Predicted model as a PDB file, atoms N, CA, C, CB and O in Angstrom, pLDDT in the B-factor column:
MODEL        1                                                                  
ATOM      1  N   MET A   1     218.668   5.097  99.502  1.00 90.00           N  
ATOM      2  CA  MET A   1     218.320   5.177  98.091  1.00 90.00           C  
ATOM      3  C   MET A   1     218.537   6.596  97.561  1.00 90.00           C  
ATOM      4  CB  MET A   1     216.863   4.740  97.874  1.00 90.00           C  
ATOM      5  O   MET A   1     219.056   6.788  96.461  1.00 90.00           O  
ATOM      6  N   LEU A   2     218.130   7.586  98.361  1.00 91.00           N  
ATOM      7  CA  LEU A   2     218.311   8.977  97.935  1.00 91.00           C  
ATOM      8  C   LEU A   2     219.791   9.315  97.785  1.00 91.00           C  
ATOM      9  CB  LEU A   2     217.651   9.935  98.938  1.00 91.00           C  
ATOM     10  O   LEU A   2     220.168  10.094  96.910  1.00 91.00           O  
ATOM     11  N   ASP A   3     220.626   8.730  98.636  1.00 93.00           N  
ATOM     12  CA  ASP A   3     222.071   8.946  98.533  1.00 93.00           C  
ATOM     13  C   ASP A   3     222.599   8.447  97.193  1.00 93.00           C  
ATOM     14  CB  ASP A   3     222.804   8.242  99.686  1.00 93.00           C  
ATOM     15  O   ASP A   3     223.408   9.120  96.554  1.00 93.00           O  
ATOM     16  N   LYS A   4     222.147   7.273  96.767  1.00 94.00           N  
ATOM     17  CA  LYS A   4     222.616   6.704  95.505  1.00 94.00           C  
ATOM     18  C   LYS A   4     222.150   7.532  94.314  1.00 94.00           C  
ATOM     19  CB  LYS A   4     222.132   5.265  95.361  1.00 94.00           C  
ATOM     20  O   LYS A   4     222.902   7.711  93.356  1.00 94.00           O  
ATOM     21  N   ILE A   5     220.927   8.035  94.360  1.00 94.00           N  
ATOM     22  CA  ILE A   5     220.421   8.888  93.284  1.00 94.00           C  
ATOM     23  C   ILE A   5     221.231  10.171  93.216  1.00 94.00           C  
ATOM     24  CB  ILE A   5     218.925   9.208  93.491  1.00 94.00           C  
ATOM     25  O   ILE A   5     221.634  10.604  92.136  1.00 94.00           O  
ATOM     26  N   ALA A   6     221.471  10.781  94.382  1.00 95.00           N  
ATOM     27  CA  ALA A   6     222.238  12.028  94.418  1.00 95.00           C  
ATOM     28  C   ALA A   6     223.662  11.803  93.918  1.00 95.00           C  
ATOM     29  CB  ALA A   6     222.263  12.605  95.844  1.00 95.00           C  
ATOM     30  O   ALA A   6     224.194  12.619  93.166  1.00 95.00           O  
ATOM     31  N   LEU A   7     224.275  10.702  94.331  1.00 94.00           N  
ATOM     32  CA  LEU A   7     225.630  10.417  93.866  1.00 94.00           C  
ATOM     33  C   LEU A   7     225.676  10.171  92.361  1.00 94.00           C  
ATOM     34  CB  LEU A   7     226.191   9.212  94.603  1.00 94.00           C  
ATOM     35  O   LEU A   7     226.619  10.594  91.691  1.00 94.00           O  
ATOM     36  N   THR A   8     224.674   9.497  91.833  1.00 94.00           N  
ATOM     37  CA  THR A   8     224.613   9.257  90.389  1.00 94.00           C  
ATOM     38  C   THR A   8     224.498  10.572  89.627  1.00 94.00           C  
ATOM     39  CB  THR A   8     223.427   8.340  90.043  1.00 94.00           C  
ATOM     40  O   THR A   8     225.210  10.787  88.646  1.00 94.00           O  
ATOM     41  N   ILE A   9     223.607  11.448  90.074  1.00 94.00           N  
ATOM     42  CA  ILE A   9     223.444  12.752  89.435  1.00 94.00           C  
ATOM     43  C   ILE A   9     224.739  13.550  89.534  1.00 94.00           C  
ATOM     44  CB  ILE A   9     222.279  13.533  90.079  1.00 94.00           C  
ATOM     45  O   ILE A   9     225.141  14.214  88.578  1.00 94.00           O  
ATOM     46  N   LEU A  10     225.383  13.484  90.685  1.00 95.00           N  
ATOM     47  CA  LEU A  10     226.626  14.217  90.887  1.00 95.00           C  
ATOM     48  C   LEU A  10     227.744  13.677  90.000  1.00 95.00           C  
ATOM     49  CB  LEU A  10     227.042  14.152  92.351  1.00 95.00           C  
ATOM     50  O   LEU A  10     228.548  14.452  89.482  1.00 95.00           O  
ATOM     51  N   ILE A  11     227.804  12.382  89.823  1.00 95.00           N  
ATOM     52  CA  ILE A  11     228.812  11.795  88.931  1.00 95.00           C  
ATOM     53  C   ILE A  11     228.581  12.243  87.494  1.00 95.00           C  
ATOM     54  CB  ILE A  11     228.786  10.255  89.017  1.00 95.00           C  
ATOM     55  O   ILE A  11     229.528  12.595  86.790  1.00 95.00           O  
ATOM     56  N   ILE A  12     227.329  12.231  87.059  1.00 93.00           N  
ATOM     57  CA  ILE A  12     227.014  12.694  85.708  1.00 93.00           C  
ATOM     58  C   ILE A  12     227.408  14.159  85.548  1.00 93.00           C  
ATOM     59  CB  ILE A  12     225.512  12.505  85.402  1.00 93.00           C  
ATOM     60  O   ILE A  12     227.980  14.548  84.529  1.00 93.00           O  
ATOM     61  N   GLY A  13     227.098  14.968  86.558  1.00 94.00           N  
ATOM     62  CA  GLY A  13     227.492  16.376  86.509  1.00 94.00           C  
ATOM     63  C   GLY A  13     228.999  16.555  86.486  1.00 94.00           C  
ATOM     64  O   GLY A  13     229.517  17.419  85.778  1.00 94.00           O  
ATOM     65  N   GLY A  14     229.708  15.735  87.264  1.00 95.00           N  
ATOM     66  CA  GLY A  14     231.161  15.808  87.272  1.00 95.00           C  
ATOM     67  C   GLY A  14     231.762  15.418  85.931  1.00 95.00           C  
ATOM     68  O   GLY A  14     232.716  16.041  85.465  1.00 95.00           O  
ATOM     69  N   LEU A  15     231.205  14.394  85.319  1.00 95.00           N  
ATOM     70  CA  LEU A  15     231.668  14.002  83.988  1.00 95.00           C  
ATOM     71  C   LEU A  15     231.408  15.104  82.972  1.00 95.00           C  
ATOM     72  CB  LEU A  15     230.984  12.707  83.543  1.00 95.00           C  
ATOM     73  O   LEU A  15     232.224  15.344  82.081  1.00 95.00           O  
ATOM     74  N   ASN A  16     230.272  15.771  83.110  1.00 95.00           N  
ATOM     75  CA  ASN A  16     229.966  16.881  82.210  1.00 95.00           C  
ATOM     76  C   ASN A  16     230.989  18.016  82.399  1.00 95.00           C  
ATOM     77  CB  ASN A  16     228.522  17.400  82.462  1.00 95.00           C  
ATOM     78  O   ASN A  16     231.496  18.571  81.424  1.00 95.00           O  
ATOM     79  N   TRP A  17     231.282  18.352  83.670  1.00 94.00           N  
ATOM     80  CA  TRP A  17     232.287  19.389  83.930  1.00 94.00           C  
ATOM     81  C   TRP A  17     233.650  18.973  83.397  1.00 94.00           C  
ATOM     82  CB  TRP A  17     232.380  19.686  85.433  1.00 94.00           C  
ATOM     83  O   TRP A  17     234.396  19.806  82.883  1.00 94.00           O  
ATOM     84  N   GLY A  18     233.980  17.693  83.516  1.00 95.00           N  
ATOM     85  CA  GLY A  18     235.241  17.201  82.960  1.00 95.00           C  
ATOM     86  C   GLY A  18     235.298  17.368  81.453  1.00 95.00           C  
ATOM     87  O   GLY A  18     236.329  17.754  80.904  1.00 95.00           O  
ATOM     88  N   SER A  19     234.186  17.076  80.781  1.00 95.00           N  
ATOM     89  CA  SER A  19     234.156  17.242  79.327  1.00 95.00           C  
ATOM     90  C   SER A  19     234.239  18.718  78.931  1.00 95.00           C  
ATOM     91  CB  SER A  19     232.883  16.616  78.749  1.00 95.00           C  
ATOM     92  O   SER A  19     234.780  19.054  77.877  1.00 95.00           O  
ATOM     93  N   ILE A  20     233.702  19.590  79.774  1.00 94.00           N  
ATOM     94  CA  ILE A  20     233.833  21.024  79.504  1.00 94.00           C  
ATOM     95  C   ILE A  20     235.296  21.440  79.656  1.00 94.00           C  
ATOM     96  CB  ILE A  20     232.923  21.857  80.460  1.00 94.00           C  
ATOM     97  O   ILE A  20     235.831  22.162  78.815  1.00 94.00           O  
ATOM     98  N   GLY A  21     235.934  20.983  80.724  1.00 96.00           N  
ATOM     99  CA  GLY A  21     237.321  21.364  80.978  1.00 96.00           C  
ATOM    100  C   GLY A  21     238.300  20.818  79.956  1.00 96.00           C  
ATOM    101  O   GLY A  21     239.217  21.524  79.537  1.00 96.00           O  
ATOM    102  N   VAL A  22     238.117  19.572  79.550  1.00 96.00           N  
ATOM    103  CA  VAL A  22     239.070  18.939  78.647  1.00 96.00           C  
ATOM    104  C   VAL A  22     238.750  19.230  77.183  1.00 96.00           C  
ATOM    105  CB  VAL A  22     239.091  17.441  78.881  1.00 96.00           C  
ATOM    106  O   VAL A  22     239.646  19.549  76.402  1.00 96.00           O  
ATOM    107  N   PHE A  23     237.487  19.123  76.815  1.00 95.00           N  
ATOM    108  CA  PHE A  23     237.103  19.211  75.406  1.00 95.00           C  
ATOM    109  C   PHE A  23     236.325  20.471  75.049  1.00 95.00           C  
ATOM    110  CB  PHE A  23     236.288  18.020  75.040  1.00 95.00           C  
ATOM    111  O   PHE A  23     235.999  20.681  73.881  1.00 95.00           O  
ATOM    112  N   GLN A  24     236.026  21.306  76.026  1.00 94.00           N  
ATOM    113  CA  GLN A  24     235.170  22.479  75.837  1.00 94.00           C  
ATOM    114  C   GLN A  24     233.827  22.072  75.222  1.00 94.00           C  
ATOM    115  CB  GLN A  24     235.875  23.525  74.940  1.00 94.00           C  
ATOM    116  O   GLN A  24     233.300  22.741  74.334  1.00 94.00           O  
ATOM    117  N   PHE A  25     233.292  20.953  75.722  1.00 94.00           N  
ATOM    118  CA  PHE A  25     232.026  20.417  75.225  1.00 94.00           C  
ATOM    119  C   PHE A  25     231.082  20.213  76.398  1.00 94.00           C  
ATOM    120  CB  PHE A  25     232.243  19.085  74.454  1.00 94.00           C  
ATOM    121  O   PHE A  25     231.368  19.434  77.308  1.00 94.00           O  
ATOM    122  N   ASP A  26     229.959  20.914  76.372  1.00 93.00           N  
ATOM    123  CA  ASP A  26     228.949  20.802  77.422  1.00 93.00           C  
ATOM    124  C   ASP A  26     227.864  19.841  76.939  1.00 93.00           C  
ATOM    125  CB  ASP A  26     228.341  22.206  77.786  1.00 93.00           C  
ATOM    126  O   ASP A  26     226.999  20.214  76.146  1.00 93.00           O  
ATOM    127  N   ALA A  27     227.920  18.597  77.427  1.00 93.00           N  
ATOM    128  CA  ALA A  27     226.997  17.560  76.968  1.00 93.00           C  
ATOM    129  C   ALA A  27     225.554  17.876  77.346  1.00 93.00           C  
ATOM    130  CB  ALA A  27     227.395  16.212  77.545  1.00 93.00           C  
ATOM    131  O   ALA A  27     224.641  17.613  76.563  1.00 93.00           O  
ATOM    132  N   VAL A  28     225.336  18.440  78.541  1.00 92.00           N  
ATOM    133  CA  VAL A  28     223.968  18.758  78.968  1.00 92.00           C  
ATOM    134  C   VAL A  28     223.358  19.798  78.038  1.00 92.00           C  
ATOM    135  CB  VAL A  28     223.953  19.268  80.429  1.00 92.00           C  
ATOM    136  O   VAL A  28     222.227  19.636  77.582  1.00 92.00           O  
ATOM    137  N   SER A  29     224.094  20.856  77.758  1.00 91.00           N  
ATOM    138  CA  SER A  29     223.582  21.890  76.855  1.00 91.00           C  
ATOM    139  C   SER A  29     223.369  21.340  75.454  1.00 91.00           C  
ATOM    140  CB  SER A  29     224.539  23.079  76.808  1.00 91.00           C  
ATOM    141  O   SER A  29     222.399  21.690  74.782  1.00 91.00           O  
ATOM    142  N   TRP A  30     224.273  20.484  75.020  1.00 93.00           N  
ATOM    143  CA  TRP A  30     224.149  19.907  73.687  1.00 93.00           C  
ATOM    144  C   TRP A  30     222.908  19.021  73.589  1.00 93.00           C  
ATOM    145  CB  TRP A  30     225.405  19.101  73.336  1.00 93.00           C  
ATOM    146  O   TRP A  30     222.192  19.056  72.588  1.00 93.00           O  
ATOM    147  N   LEU A  31     222.659  18.230  74.628  1.00 92.00           N  
ATOM    148  CA  LEU A  31     221.521  17.318  74.607  1.00 92.00           C  
ATOM    149  C   LEU A  31     220.183  18.021  74.792  1.00 92.00           C  
ATOM    150  CB  LEU A  31     221.687  16.279  75.673  1.00 92.00           C  
ATOM    151  O   LEU A  31     219.174  17.605  74.223  1.00 92.00           O  
ATOM    152  N   PHE A  32     220.176  19.093  75.591  1.00 90.00           N  
ATOM    153  CA  PHE A  32     218.903  19.676  75.995  1.00 90.00           C  
ATOM    154  C   PHE A  32     218.671  21.102  75.522  1.00 90.00           C  
ATOM    155  CB  PHE A  32     218.802  19.642  77.459  1.00 90.00           C  
ATOM    156  O   PHE A  32     217.792  21.787  76.045  1.00 90.00           O  
ATOM    157  N   GLY A  33     219.444  21.563  74.540  1.00 86.00           N  
ATOM    158  CA  GLY A  33     219.099  22.813  73.872  1.00 86.00           C  
ATOM    159  C   GLY A  33     219.806  24.063  74.349  1.00 86.00           C  
ATOM    160  O   GLY A  33     219.206  25.138  74.314  1.00 86.00           O  
ATOM    161  N   GLY A  34     221.021  23.981  74.781  1.00 86.00           N  
ATOM    162  CA  GLY A  34     221.788  25.164  75.143  1.00 86.00           C  
ATOM    163  C   GLY A  34     221.667  25.529  76.608  1.00 86.00           C  
ATOM    164  O   GLY A  34     220.804  25.028  77.330  1.00 86.00           O  
ATOM    165  N   MET A  35     222.568  26.426  77.032  1.00 83.00           N  
ATOM    166  CA  MET A  35     222.640  26.828  78.441  1.00 83.00           C  
ATOM    167  C   MET A  35     221.367  27.524  78.904  1.00 83.00           C  
ATOM    168  CB  MET A  35     223.831  27.744  78.663  1.00 83.00           C  
ATOM    169  O   MET A  35     220.992  27.402  80.070  1.00 83.00           O  
ATOM    170  N   GLY A  36     220.702  28.246  78.021  1.00 85.00           N  
ATOM    171  CA  GLY A  36     219.522  29.004  78.409  1.00 85.00           C  
ATOM    172  C   GLY A  36     218.226  28.212  78.379  1.00 85.00           C  
ATOM    173  O   GLY A  36     217.194  28.692  78.848  1.00 85.00           O  
ATOM    174  N   ALA A  37     218.269  27.005  77.833  1.00 89.00           N  
ATOM    175  CA  ALA A  37     217.055  26.196  77.724  1.00 89.00           C  
ATOM    176  C   ALA A  37     216.576  25.784  79.119  1.00 89.00           C  
ATOM    177  CB  ALA A  37     217.307  24.942  76.843  1.00 89.00           C  
ATOM    178  O   ALA A  37     217.376  25.494  80.009  1.00 89.00           O  
ATOM    179  N   VAL A  38     215.280  25.767  79.282  1.00 93.00           N  
ATOM    180  CA  VAL A  38     214.684  25.467  80.589  1.00 93.00           C  
ATOM    181  C   VAL A  38     215.109  24.081  81.078  1.00 93.00           C  
ATOM    182  CB  VAL A  38     213.146  25.553  80.511  1.00 93.00           C  
ATOM    183  O   VAL A  38     215.447  23.920  82.250  1.00 93.00           O  
ATOM    184  N   LEU A  39     215.096  23.093  80.206  1.00 92.00           N  
ATOM    185  CA  LEU A  39     215.450  21.735  80.615  1.00 92.00           C  
ATOM    186  C   LEU A  39     216.917  21.653  81.047  1.00 92.00           C  
ATOM    187  CB  LEU A  39     215.180  20.748  79.471  1.00 92.00           C  
ATOM    188  O   LEU A  39     217.237  20.970  82.020  1.00 92.00           O  
ATOM    189  N   SER A  40     217.802  22.338  80.335  1.00 91.00           N  
ATOM    190  CA  SER A  40     219.213  22.367  80.732  1.00 91.00           C  
ATOM    191  C   SER A  40     219.374  23.010  82.099  1.00 91.00           C  
ATOM    192  CB  SER A  40     220.054  23.123  79.694  1.00 91.00           C  
ATOM    193  O   SER A  40     220.127  22.514  82.936  1.00 91.00           O  
ATOM    194  N   ARG A  41     218.679  24.095  82.324  1.00 92.00           N  
ATOM    195  CA  ARG A  41     218.779  24.778  83.616  1.00 92.00           C  
ATOM    196  C   ARG A  41     218.242  23.903  84.744  1.00 92.00           C  
ATOM    197  CB  ARG A  41     218.019  26.108  83.576  1.00 92.00           C  
ATOM    198  O   ARG A  41     218.795  23.906  85.844  1.00 92.00           O  
ATOM    199  N   ILE A  42     217.171  23.155  84.484  1.00 92.00           N  
ATOM    200  CA  ILE A  42     216.631  22.247  85.495  1.00 92.00           C  
ATOM    201  C   ILE A  42     217.668  21.179  85.837  1.00 92.00           C  
ATOM    202  CB  ILE A  42     215.316  21.589  84.999  1.00 92.00           C  
ATOM    203  O   ILE A  42     217.863  20.857  87.009  1.00 92.00           O  
ATOM    204  N   ILE A  43     218.330  20.632  84.824  1.00 92.00           N  
ATOM    205  CA  ILE A  43     219.344  19.607  85.071  1.00 92.00           C  
ATOM    206  C   ILE A  43     220.504  20.187  85.874  1.00 92.00           C  
ATOM    207  CB  ILE A  43     219.855  19.020  83.741  1.00 92.00           C  
ATOM    208  O   ILE A  43     221.007  19.537  86.791  1.00 92.00           O  
ATOM    209  N   PHE A  44     220.937  21.409  85.539  1.00 93.00           N  
ATOM    210  CA  PHE A  44     222.021  22.043  86.291  1.00 93.00           C  
ATOM    211  C   PHE A  44     221.613  22.274  87.746  1.00 93.00           C  
ATOM    212  CB  PHE A  44     222.422  23.374  85.636  1.00 93.00           C  
ATOM    213  O   PHE A  44     222.430  22.114  88.653  1.00 93.00           O  
ATOM    214  N   VAL A  45     220.360  22.648  87.969  1.00 94.00           N  
ATOM    215  CA  VAL A  45     219.869  22.838  89.334  1.00 94.00           C  
ATOM    216  C   VAL A  45     219.838  21.499  90.067  1.00 94.00           C  
ATOM    217  CB  VAL A  45     218.462  23.484  89.327  1.00 94.00           C  
ATOM    218  O   VAL A  45     220.209  21.435  91.239  1.00 94.00           O  
ATOM    219  N   LEU A  46     219.402  20.433  89.402  1.00 94.00           N  
ATOM    220  CA  LEU A  46     219.386  19.108  90.031  1.00 94.00           C  
ATOM    221  C   LEU A  46     220.786  18.652  90.419  1.00 94.00           C  
ATOM    222  CB  LEU A  46     218.752  18.086  89.092  1.00 94.00           C  
ATOM    223  O   LEU A  46     220.976  18.051  91.476  1.00 94.00           O  
ATOM    224  N   VAL A  47     221.767  18.938  89.563  1.00 94.00           N  
ATOM    225  CA  VAL A  47     223.152  18.587  89.894  1.00 94.00           C  
ATOM    226  C   VAL A  47     223.606  19.378  91.116  1.00 94.00           C  
ATOM    227  CB  VAL A  47     224.095  18.860  88.690  1.00 94.00           C  
ATOM    228  O   VAL A  47     224.271  18.830  91.995  1.00 94.00           O  
ATOM    229  N   GLY A  48     223.256  20.652  91.178  1.00 94.00           N  
ATOM    230  CA  GLY A  48     223.605  21.468  92.338  1.00 94.00           C  
ATOM    231  C   GLY A  48     222.945  20.975  93.612  1.00 94.00           C  
ATOM    232  O   GLY A  48     223.582  20.927  94.665  1.00 94.00           O  
ATOM    233  N   LEU A  49     221.684  20.611  93.527  1.00 95.00           N  
ATOM    234  CA  LEU A  49     220.986  20.078  94.699  1.00 95.00           C  
ATOM    235  C   LEU A  49     221.578  18.737  95.140  1.00 95.00           C  
ATOM    236  CB  LEU A  49     219.491  19.916  94.396  1.00 95.00           C  
ATOM    237  O   LEU A  49     221.691  18.456  96.334  1.00 95.00           O  
ATOM    238  N   ALA A  50     221.954  17.912  94.152  1.00 95.00           N  
ATOM    239  CA  ALA A  50     222.581  16.636  94.486  1.00 95.00           C  
ATOM    240  C   ALA A  50     223.912  16.868  95.200  1.00 95.00           C  
ATOM    241  CB  ALA A  50     222.794  15.786  93.215  1.00 95.00           C  
ATOM    242  O   ALA A  50     224.254  16.137  96.129  1.00 95.00           O  
ATOM    243  N   ALA A  51     224.660  17.881  94.770  1.00 94.00           N  
ATOM    244  CA  ALA A  51     225.932  18.198  95.427  1.00 94.00           C  
ATOM    245  C   ALA A  51     225.697  18.643  96.864  1.00 94.00           C  
ATOM    246  CB  ALA A  51     226.687  19.292  94.650  1.00 94.00           C  
ATOM    247  O   ALA A  51     226.426  18.241  97.771  1.00 94.00           O  
ATOM    248  N   ILE A  52     224.687  19.467  97.068  1.00 95.00           N  
ATOM    249  CA  ILE A  52     224.367  19.919  98.425  1.00 95.00           C  
ATOM    250  C   ILE A  52     223.973  18.725  99.289  1.00 95.00           C  
ATOM    251  CB  ILE A  52     223.227  20.971  98.401  1.00 95.00           C  
ATOM    252  O   ILE A  52     224.393  18.630 100.442  1.00 95.00           O  
ATOM    253  N   TRP A  53     223.173  17.819  98.743  1.00 94.00           N  
ATOM    254  CA  TRP A  53     222.774  16.631  99.486  1.00 94.00           C  
ATOM    255  C   TRP A  53     223.992  15.784  99.842  1.00 94.00           C  
ATOM    256  CB  TRP A  53     221.767  15.804  98.676  1.00 94.00           C  
ATOM    257  O   TRP A  53     224.088  15.271 100.957  1.00 94.00           O  
ATOM    258  N   CYS A  54     224.917  15.636  98.903  1.00 93.00           N  
ATOM    259  CA  CYS A  54     226.091  14.793  99.134  1.00 93.00           C  
ATOM    260  C   CYS A  54     227.034  15.387 100.174  1.00 93.00           C  
ATOM    261  CB  CYS A  54     226.840  14.579  97.833  1.00 93.00           C  
ATOM    262  O   CYS A  54     227.842  14.658 100.750  1.00 93.00           O  
ATOM    263  N   ILE A  55     226.952  16.678 100.426  1.00 93.00           N  
ATOM    264  CA  ILE A  55     227.740  17.271 101.508  1.00 93.00           C  
ATOM    265  C   ILE A  55     227.337  16.624 102.826  1.00 93.00           C  
ATOM    266  CB  ILE A  55     227.542  18.816 101.569  1.00 93.00           C  
ATOM    267  O   ILE A  55     228.179  16.402 103.696  1.00 93.00           O  
ATOM    268  N   SER A  56     226.047  16.319 102.973  1.00 91.00           N  
ATOM    269  CA  SER A  56     225.579  15.705 104.221  1.00 91.00           C  
ATOM    270  C   SER A  56     226.189  14.331 104.443  1.00 91.00           C  
ATOM    271  CB  SER A  56     224.064  15.595 104.217  1.00 91.00           C  
ATOM    272  O   SER A  56     226.332  13.899 105.587  1.00 91.00           O  
ATOM    273  N   ILE A  57     226.551  13.641 103.374  1.00 89.00           N  
ATOM    274  CA  ILE A  57     227.165  12.321 103.497  1.00 89.00           C  
ATOM    275  C   ILE A  57     228.502  12.422 104.229  1.00 89.00           C  
ATOM    276  CB  ILE A  57     227.360  11.683 102.107  1.00 89.00           C  
ATOM    277  O   ILE A  57     228.877  11.516 104.974  1.00 89.00           O  
ATOM    278  N   LEU A  58     229.213  13.517 104.016  1.00 88.00           N  
ATOM    279  CA  LEU A  58     230.508  13.707 104.664  1.00 88.00           C  
ATOM    280  C   LEU A  58     230.401  13.764 106.179  1.00 88.00           C  
ATOM    281  CB  LEU A  58     231.155  14.968 104.158  1.00 88.00           C  
ATOM    282  O   LEU A  58     231.324  13.361 106.887  1.00 88.00           O  
ATOM    283  N   PHE A  59     229.277  14.265 106.675  1.00 89.00           N  
ATOM    284  CA  PHE A  59     229.139  14.515 108.100  1.00 89.00           C  
ATOM    285  C   PHE A  59     228.298  13.475 108.830  1.00 89.00           C  
ATOM    286  CB  PHE A  59     228.545  15.859 108.309  1.00 89.00           C  
ATOM    287  O   PHE A  59     228.020  13.634 110.019  1.00 89.00           O  
ATOM    288  N   ARG A  60     227.894  12.427 108.148  1.00 88.00           N  
ATOM    289  CA  ARG A  60     227.119  11.381 108.788  1.00 88.00           C  
ATOM    290  C   ARG A  60     228.032  10.381 109.478  1.00 88.00           C  
ATOM    291  CB  ARG A  60     226.233  10.676 107.772  1.00 88.00           C  
ATOM    292  O   ARG A  60     229.159  10.139 109.044  1.00 88.00           O  
ATOM    293  N   ASP A  61     227.526   9.810 110.554  1.00 83.00           N  
ATOM    294  CA  ASP A  61     228.241   8.747 111.246  1.00 83.00           C  
ATOM    295  C   ASP A  61     227.693   7.426 110.749  1.00 83.00           C  
ATOM    296  CB  ASP A  61     228.103   8.871 112.796  1.00 83.00           C  
ATOM    297  O   ASP A  61     226.662   6.959 111.233  1.00 83.00           O  
ATOM    298  N   ASN A  62     228.365   6.825 109.798  1.00 73.00           N  
ATOM    299  CA  ASN A  62     227.891   5.579 109.195  1.00 73.00           C  
ATOM    300  C   ASN A  62     228.441   4.346 109.898  1.00 73.00           C  
ATOM    301  CB  ASN A  62     228.269   5.536 107.733  1.00 73.00           C  
ATOM    302  O   ASN A  62     228.147   3.226 109.482  1.00 73.00           O  
ATOM    303  N   THR A  63     229.221   4.521 110.941  1.00 71.00           N  
ATOM    304  CA  THR A  63     229.798   3.355 111.608  1.00 71.00           C  
ATOM    305  C   THR A  63     228.726   2.507 112.280  1.00 71.00           C  
ATOM    306  CB  THR A  63     230.831   3.794 112.637  1.00 71.00           C  
ATOM    307  O   THR A  63     228.813   1.279 112.262  1.00 71.00           O  
ATOM    308  N   GLU A  64     227.717   3.142 112.873  1.00 60.00           N  
ATOM    309  CA  GLU A  64     226.656   2.391 113.536  1.00 60.00           C  
ATOM    310  C   GLU A  64     225.851   1.590 112.527  1.00 60.00           C  
ATOM    311  CB  GLU A  64     225.738   3.332 114.315  1.00 60.00           C  
ATOM    312  O   GLU A  64     225.524   0.431 112.783  1.00 60.00           O  
ATOM    313  N   SER A  65     225.526   2.181 111.391  1.00 59.00           N  
ATOM    314  CA  SER A  65     224.722   1.468 110.405  1.00 59.00           C  
ATOM    315  C   SER A  65     225.508   0.313 109.802  1.00 59.00           C  
ATOM    316  CB  SER A  65     224.253   2.422 109.303  1.00 59.00           C  
ATOM    317  O   SER A  65     224.916  -0.721 109.493  1.00 59.00           O  
ATOM    318  N   SER A  66     226.823   0.448 109.622  1.00 56.00           N  
ATOM    319  CA  SER A  66     227.591  -0.672 109.085  1.00 56.00           C  
ATOM    320  C   SER A  66     227.704  -1.791 110.114  1.00 56.00           C  
ATOM    321  CB  SER A  66     228.988  -0.208 108.651  1.00 56.00           C  
ATOM    322  O   SER A  66     227.726  -2.964 109.744  1.00 56.00           O  
ATOM    323  N   ASN A  67     227.776  -1.446 111.406  1.00 57.00           N  
ATOM    324  CA  ASN A  67     227.785  -2.473 112.445  1.00 57.00           C  
ATOM    325  C   ASN A  67     226.460  -3.214 112.498  1.00 57.00           C  
ATOM    326  CB  ASN A  67     228.089  -1.852 113.803  1.00 57.00           C  
ATOM    327  O   ASN A  67     226.436  -4.431 112.686  1.00 57.00           O  
ATOM    328  N   GLU A  68     225.363  -2.498 112.337  1.00 61.00           N  
ATOM    329  CA  GLU A  68     224.048  -3.131 112.339  1.00 61.00           C  
ATOM    330  C   GLU A  68     223.920  -4.105 111.172  1.00 61.00           C  
ATOM    331  CB  GLU A  68     222.939  -2.069 112.272  1.00 61.00           C  
ATOM    332  O   GLU A  68     223.350  -5.185 111.326  1.00 61.00           O  
ATOM    333  N   ARG A  69     224.448  -3.729 110.004  1.00 59.00           N  
ATOM    334  CA  ARG A  69     224.393  -4.617 108.855  1.00 59.00           C  
ATOM    335  C   ARG A  69     225.169  -5.899 109.117  1.00 59.00           C  
ATOM    336  CB  ARG A  69     224.935  -3.918 107.618  1.00 59.00           C  
ATOM    337  O   ARG A  69     224.724  -6.983 108.742  1.00 59.00           O  
ATOM    338  N   THR A  70     226.314  -5.781 109.750  1.00 61.00           N  
ATOM    339  CA  THR A  70     227.116  -6.956 110.071  1.00 61.00           C  
ATOM    340  C   THR A  70     226.373  -7.877 111.010  1.00 61.00           C  
ATOM    341  CB  THR A  70     228.443  -6.549 110.685  1.00 61.00           C  
ATOM    342  O   THR A  70     226.403  -9.095 110.829  1.00 61.00           O  
ATOM    343  N   VAL A  71     225.706  -7.326 112.010  1.00 61.00           N  
ATOM    344  CA  VAL A  71     224.942  -8.131 112.961  1.00 61.00           C  
ATOM    345  C   VAL A  71     223.798  -8.836 112.251  1.00 61.00           C  
ATOM    346  CB  VAL A  71     224.404  -7.257 114.108  1.00 61.00           C  
ATOM    347  O   VAL A  71     223.548 -10.016 112.498  1.00 61.00           O  
ATOM    348  N   HIS A  72     223.095  -8.119 111.366  1.00 60.00           N  
ATOM    349  CA  HIS A  72     221.974  -8.723 110.635  1.00 60.00           C  
ATOM    350  C   HIS A  72     222.445  -9.833 109.700  1.00 60.00           C  
ATOM    351  CB  HIS A  72     221.226  -7.655 109.837  1.00 60.00           C  
ATOM    352  O   HIS A  72     221.768 -10.851 109.555  1.00 60.00           O  
ATOM    353  N   ARG A  73     223.587  -9.644 109.071  1.00 65.00           N  
ATOM    354  CA  ARG A  73     224.108 -10.680 108.161  1.00 65.00           C  
ATOM    355  C   ARG A  73     224.506 -11.938 108.924  1.00 65.00           C  
ATOM    356  CB  ARG A  73     225.316 -10.146 107.373  1.00 65.00           C  
ATOM    357  O   ARG A  73     224.232 -13.055 108.485  1.00 65.00           O  
ATOM    358  N   SER A  74     225.148 -11.749 110.059  1.00 64.00           N  
ATOM    359  CA  SER A  74     225.599 -12.927 110.809  1.00 64.00           C  
ATOM    360  C   SER A  74     224.426 -13.665 111.447  1.00 64.00           C  
ATOM    361  CB  SER A  74     226.605 -12.516 111.889  1.00 64.00           C  
ATOM    362  O   SER A  74     224.520 -14.865 111.706  1.00 64.00           O  
ATOM    363  N   ALA A  75     223.325 -12.964 111.704  1.00 63.00           N  
ATOM    364  CA  ALA A  75     222.159 -13.607 112.299  1.00 63.00           C  
ATOM    365  C   ALA A  75     221.364 -14.397 111.275  1.00 63.00           C  
ATOM    366  CB  ALA A  75     221.269 -12.573 112.953  1.00 63.00           C  
ATOM    367  O   ALA A  75     220.588 -15.279 111.642  1.00 63.00           O  
ATOM    368  N   SER A  76     221.544 -14.095 110.005  1.00 59.00           N  
ATOM    369  CA  SER A  76     220.763 -14.760 108.945  1.00 59.00           C  
ATOM    370  C   SER A  76     221.181 -16.168 108.697  1.00 59.00           C  
ATOM    371  CB  SER A  76     220.867 -14.004 107.674  1.00 59.00           C  
ATOM    372  O   SER A  76     220.611 -16.839 107.837  1.00 59.00           O  
TER     373      SER A  76                                                      
ENDMDL                                                                          
END                                                                             
């Protein structure tokens, strides 16, 4: 569940960076009161933390968990 939350936050952050690059429009700052606003800074920190968390996804061995899911599905 935490992986999905982190990925969602990271996707939103990536879309925001894309809008900055293409349109020079920062949606987070626009919605939450500028780059210096406390709420904007909190959101930027959350996106950064989500990115750090998602790095761990790259190094996990998910083959065992996918095999376990297959066994559980076939047993049902």
